[in-house]
N, C-alpha and C positions, 0 to 999 in steps of 0.2 A: 984777194981771197978772203980776207977777214970781212970785207964788206958783203961778200956772197954768203958767208956763213950766218952773218947777222940777219940778212934778209930772209934766209931759209928759216931761221929760228923764229923770227917774227911772224912769218907766214904760217908756220905750224901752230904757233900759239893762237893766232887769230882763228885758225881753223878749228882748234880745240874749243876755244871759247864760244865760237858760233854754234857748234854742235851741242853744247851744254844748254843752250836756251831753247831748244826745240821742245814742244808740248806733245806728249803721246796721246792720241785720241782713240778710245775704245768704244765703238758704236753700241755694242751689247750692254755694257755697263751704263752708258748714258741713257739708253731706252729704259732700263730697269729703274734707274733713279726717277725718271719722268713718271713711270707707272706708279711707283711708291708714293710720289708726291700727289699724284692724281687721286689715289685711294684715300690718302689722308684728307685731302680737300673734300672728297665725297662723304667721308665719315663726319667731318665737321659740319658739312651742309645738312646731313641727316639729323645730327644732333640739334642744329638750329631749328630745323623743321619740327622736330619733336617738341622742343620748347615752345615754339609758336602754337602748336596744336594744344599743348597743355594750357597755355595762356588763354586760348580761345575757349577751351572747355570750362575753365574756371570763370571766365567772363560770362559764359552762357549760364552756368550754375548760379552765379551772382544775380544775373538778371531774373532767373526763375525764382530765386529766393526773394528778391525785391517784389516781383509780381505776387508771390504767395503772401508776403507781409501786407501788400496793398489789398489783397482779397480777403485774407483771414485776420489780419491784424496781429499785434504783439500782445498776448494775454497779460504779460507782466506790466505793461504800460496802461492797461485799462483798469484804473483804480477808482475814479470818481463816478460811481454809477448810482442812478436814482433808486431809492428804496433800500439800499444796502445798510445805511446807518439806522434807519427806522426798524428794519428787521432785526438787527443785532440788539438794539435797545429793547424791543418788545420781548425777544427771547430771554433776555437777562432779567426781565421784570417778573417778580415772584407773585404778583397779584395781591389782592387785599382780602381774599377769602380766608376764613378760619375753619379749623377742624371742629368736629362735633364735641370732642373733649374740651377744647378751649372754650367753646361757647357755653358748655355746661358749667365750667368753672367760673365763668363770668356771671352766671345767672344768680341774681339776688332777689329774694322774695319781695323786698321793699320796692324794687323797681317795677315789679308787676302791679303792686298796689297803686303806684303813681302813674302807670302807663295809660295814655289815652290816645296814642297814634295821632298826635297833632290835632286833638279835639274830635277825632272820629268816634272814640268810645267814651263811655262814662268813667271818670276817675273813681275807683273804689275807695281810695283813701286809706290811711294807716290806722284810723280809728272809726268806730261807729257808735251811735247813740241808742240806748235801750228805750223801750216805751216809758220807763220811769225817769228818763233824762240822764242816765248815767253814761259817761264816755268810757268805752272799752277799747283797748289797743288790740289790733288784729295780730295774730300769730304769723309773722312774716315768713317763717320757714315753710309753712303749708303752701305758700304761693310760688315756690321756686320752680315747679314744673311749668307754670304759666310764664314765668320770667324766661325760661329756656326757650319757649316758643317765640317770645318777643325778641330774644337775642338772635335766633336764626332768621327771623324776618328782617331785623336790622342788618345782619350779615348779607342776606340776599340783596337788599337795597344797595349796600355799598359795592358789592360785586357787580351789580347791574350798571351802576353809574360808571364804575371803572371800565367795564367791558365796552360800554357805549362809546366812551372817550377813545379807547384804544382802537375800536373798530373804525371809527371815523379817520383816525390817523393812518391805519393800515389801508383803508380804501383809497385815501389820497395817494399813498405811496404806490399802490397798484396802478392807479390811473397814470401817474407820472412815469412809472416804469414801463407801462404798456406803450405810452407815447414815445419814450426813448427807444423802445424795442422796434417800433415802426420806423424810426429814423436811423436805425443802426446801419452802418456801412460795411462792417466786417463780420466774418463768421464768429470770431472770438468774442466780439461784443455781443452778438446775438446769443451765444451760448451762456455767457455770464448773466445777461439780463433775463434769460429764460429761467436759469437757476434761481435768481432772486425772486422772480415772479411766482415760481412754484413755492418757494419758502413763504412768501407773503400770504398766498392763498391758504397754505397749510396753517399758518399762525392765525389767520382769520377764523378758520374752522375751530382751532384750539380754544379761542376766546369764547366761542359758543359753548364748548364743553365746560368752561368754568361756570357759566350760568346754570347748566344742567347739574353740576356738582353742588352749587349753592342751593338749588331747589331741592335736590335729594336730601341735603342736610335738614332742611325744614320739614320735609315729608317724614324723614326718619324720626326726628324729634317729636313731631306731632303723633306719630304712630306709637312711640314709646310712652308718651303721655296717656294716650288712650289705653294702652296695655296696662299701665300702672293704675289707671282709674278702674279698669275691670278687675285688676288684682285686688285693689282695696275693697271693691264691692264683694268679691268672693270671700275675702277675709272677714268682712263684717257679717256676711251670711253664715259663714262657719261659726263665728263667735255667737251669733244669735241662736243658732241651732244648739250649740253647747249650753248656752245660758237657759234655753227653754228646757232641754233635757235635765239640766241640773235643778231647775225650778220645780219640774214635775216630781223629781226624786225627793226633793225637800218637802214638797206638799204631801207626798205619800208617806214620808216618814213622820210628818207632824200629825196628819189627819189619819189615824189608824181606825179602820172599821171594826166595830165590835162583833165578836163571833158568838156572843150569847144570844139566846132566843129573845125575841121581843116580848115583853110582859105588858099586858094591858090591865088596867084596874077593873075589878069586878063590880058590877052594879048591885047595891044592897036593895032588898025588897022593902 
């Protein structure tokens, strides 16, 4: 009997243990889990596709930028251009021309007395000799107007020499810049070279204006001299008229006409 009870007990225990190991399968829940996992995978795939599209877009933009740089160039890297240094140097050059006031202050009468334009004119000299052989010193102050004209002539000569030298340099820069412009490979290089070329041509025209200015100083000084000469002639004429009027008055006061009747001697028989 005891053996039967033990057998029954073991059998029940085995049955209970075997029932506890069974897995419960729910088809609905399993399908939902599969669908959720599929949606997650789909979202991840979409995210990957978006990233790939962004990478492709950036690559395309980078290629376009590289093509743009190849066609137009990088302006910041275009530094060594022909004519640039010469243009800046000439713009900073103040020139050698002087103002009319400066030239007038430099004018000294003795310079006019000794001026001969490298042998072109006769040297007046600081003294002259009278017919009796006396040496007389000239009044240098009277010759300052002539010295002013000589100074303006010297100023024009200096400006002309300076302008000719600068014009030659500018023309060479224009030629080199034009050649570099013809061989330019990018739009940025073309734009910068064009700007430099415009500046060089403008400065070339400006140098011509310096010659005009120097010439106008000479013309103005010469006109002022002629005006002063006419003024001196007018002053002398006025003084002569005053002296003549004064002389007539003195003569009238000295030579009084007699108001008495003229008396003639009578003839005796």
